[in-house]
C-alpha positions as CSV (number, residue, x, y, z in Angstrom):
1,M,-0.4,0.4,0.1
2,Q,1.3,3.1,-1.0
3,I,-0.1,6.7,1.1
4,I,0.5,10.2,-0.5
5,I,1.0,12.7,2.2
6,D,0.5,16.8,1.7
7,V,2.0,18.5,4.7
8,A,3.1,21.5,5.3
9,Q,3.8,23.4,8.6
10,S,2.2,26.4,10.6
11,G,3.8,29.3,11.9
12,D,2.8,27.8,15.5
13,G,4.6,24.0,14.3
14,R,1.2,22.7,13.6
15,L,1.3,19.7,10.8
16,T,-1.7,20.2,8.3
17,G,-2.2,18.8,5.1
18,T,-3.9,15.8,3.3
19,A,-3.3,12.2,2.8
20,R,-4.6,9.6,0.4
21,L,-4.2,6.0,-1.2
22,A,-1.5,6.3,-4.2
23,G,-3.9,6.1,-7.1
24,S,-6.8,7.8,-5.9
25,V,-8.9,10.1,-7.2
26,G,-9.9,13.1,-5.4
27,E,-8.1,15.4,-3.2
28,G,-7.7,13.2,0.1
29,R,-8.5,13.2,3.5
30,R,-7.4,16.3,5.7
31,F,-5.8,16.6,8.6
32,S,-4.6,19.4,11.1
33,G,-1.8,18.0,13.9
34,V,-0.1,15.0,14.3
35,L,-3.5,12.6,16.1
36,E,-5.1,14.2,13.1
37,L,-3.2,12.4,10.7
38,V,-2.3,9.4,12.3
39,A,-6.0,8.6,12.2
40,C,-6.4,9.5,8.6
41,L,-3.3,6.9,7.9
42,E,-5.3,4.4,9.8
43,A,-8.7,4.8,7.9
44,L,-7.1,4.7,5.1
45,C,-5.5,1.5,6.4
46,A,-8.7,0.3,7.1
47,T,-11.0,1.0,3.9
48,A,-7.8,0.2,1.4
49,P,-7.5,-3.2,-0.8
50,H,-5.9,-6.0,1.1
51,H,-3.3,-7.8,-0.4
52,D,-1.6,-11.2,0.6
53,V,1.6,-9.4,2.2
54,P,2.9,-10.8,5.3
55,S,2.8,-9.3,8.5
56,G,5.1,-9.4,11.5
57,P,8.6,-9.1,11.9
58,E,9.3,-12.2,9.7
59,G,7.6,-10.5,6.9
60,N,9.7,-7.5,7.4
61,H,13.5,-8.5,5.5
62,H,15.2,-6.8,3.5
63,D,18.5,-9.0,3.0
C-alpha cells in the first residue's frame, strides 16, 4: 500500500495537509495536527484493498 501525504507546517509548528491512497482520485483526507494525521492513516489502511503481504517481523526482512 502506498499513501501520498501532502504536508505543511503552520507558524505555530502544527502539521496540516491531506493524505490519500496512491492512485486514488480526489483531494484526500484533510488533517490538522499529528493525531489527526495518524487517524487519517488508520482510516486509509482500514478502507484500502488488502493484498497478501506477510505481516510481523518475519515479513519485513530486506536482506
